[in-house]
N, C-alpha and C positions, 0 to 999 in steps of 0.2 A: 482530607488535607490534600491540597493541590500545589505542586511546585511550579516555578517558572519554566523549568525544562519540560514538564509534562504538558503544560498549556501550550508552549511553543511547538512541541512535537505534534500535538493533536491538530493545531492550526495548520502547521506546515504539511502534515500528511493529508488533511482535507483539501488544502490548496493545491497540492501536487495532483491529487486525484481529480479535482475539478479541471485542472489544466489538461491532464491526460484525456479526460472525457471530451474536452473541447477539440483536441487533436484527432481522436479516433471516432468521435460521434457516438450516439447511443446504439445499443444493440438493436439490430433491425427486427421489427415485428412484422409478421406476415398475417394480415387479417382479411385481405381482399386480393382480387386478381391484379389490381394495379400495384399493390405492395409486392406481390410476387414478381411482377415485371421489373419493378425498381430494384429488387434484390438481385435479379438476374443481371441487370446492368451493373450493379455495384460489385458483383463477383468478378467482373472483368477488370476492375480497378487493380493495378499491381500492388496496392497497399492493403487490399482487403484482408488477406490472410494475417498480415502483421497486426492490423487494427483489431481483428477478432481475438488474436492471442493477447494483446495488451488489454482488451476489455475484460478478459478473465482475471488478469492481474489486478485490475481496478476493483472488480467485484469482490475479490478476496480481501483486499485491503479495506474496502468500505465496511466490512463486518467488524474489523478491528477498531476503526474509528468509532463506530456505534458502541462497542464494548467499553472503550475508554471514556467516552462522553457520559455514558450511563453509570459508570462506576462498577460495571459488571466484572465477571471473572473471565480470564485472568486479569489481575490488576496491572498497572503500569510497572514494569520491571526493567532491570538493567539490560536484559536480553532484547528488549524492543529495539534498541539501537542497531544491533546486528540484523535482526529480522527486517528492519526498514532498509538497511543497506543491501540486503539480499533482494528485497523488492525492487530497489533501484536497478541493480544488476540484471534482474530477470526482465524488467521492462525494456531495458536497453538491448539485451540479447535477443528478445523476441522481435524487436523492431529490426535489428541488424540481420537476424537470420532469415526473416521472412519477407524482406523487401530490399530492393537495390536503390531505392529512392533516398538520396542523402538528405533531402529537405525534410522528409518524414522522420528519418532517424534523428536528425538534429532537433526537431520539434519535440520528440519524446524525451530526449536528454534535457532540453530546456524546461520541459514541464516538470521534471523530477528534481530540478535544481533547488527549489526551496527546502525540500526535505533533506537533501544532502547538506545544505548549509546549516540547518538546525542540528543535525547529528554531529557535524564537525565542531560546532560551537559548544554543545552541552555534553557530548560523550567523549570518552577516552578510548584510544586504540591501544590494545594490549595483545600481543601474540597474534596479530592479524585479525583480531576480533574487536568490534566496537561494543562498548558498554556504557550505559548511563551510570552516573554516580549513585550509589545506594541511597544516599540521603535525599536525592531528588525523586526517588521512586515511592510507590505506595507500599506501606508495610503489609506483610503477609499476616493473615489472622492466625492466631494460635490454634493448633489442631486440637480437637476435642478427643481425648483418649477415653474410650469407654471403660467403665469399671468392669472388673471381672464379675461374672455371675456369682451370686451368693455372698457378696461382700457388702 
């Protein structure tokens, strides 16, 4: 069973991550001498450290997108709203703390805007926490309680 909120959340999370990847670029791979020279030049970029930190945020969130799309564990739960808001804050903080380039910082904020919009639309804020409505989330399976030995 899939709700409108879950589908919108998965789409917005994937879209935000794609936008972030467009801003920060792919993780540099060094396979040749020319790659090493390019990386040396890239390290001189004032946004290099911020981009590297944001790439780690993206990599962690990509795993959650795959879990939700495949129906894996953990299922879509109310707490996903707060986790996504924490991801938005972390991405913004990494960009602000590791570069002085306001254009780069603004690009990171704009890349994360679709995710923020979906959370604000489908989730409720209570006691400074965001939560999706329980009826929009996947049901938790009933735990199997093992029988006592000898019965």
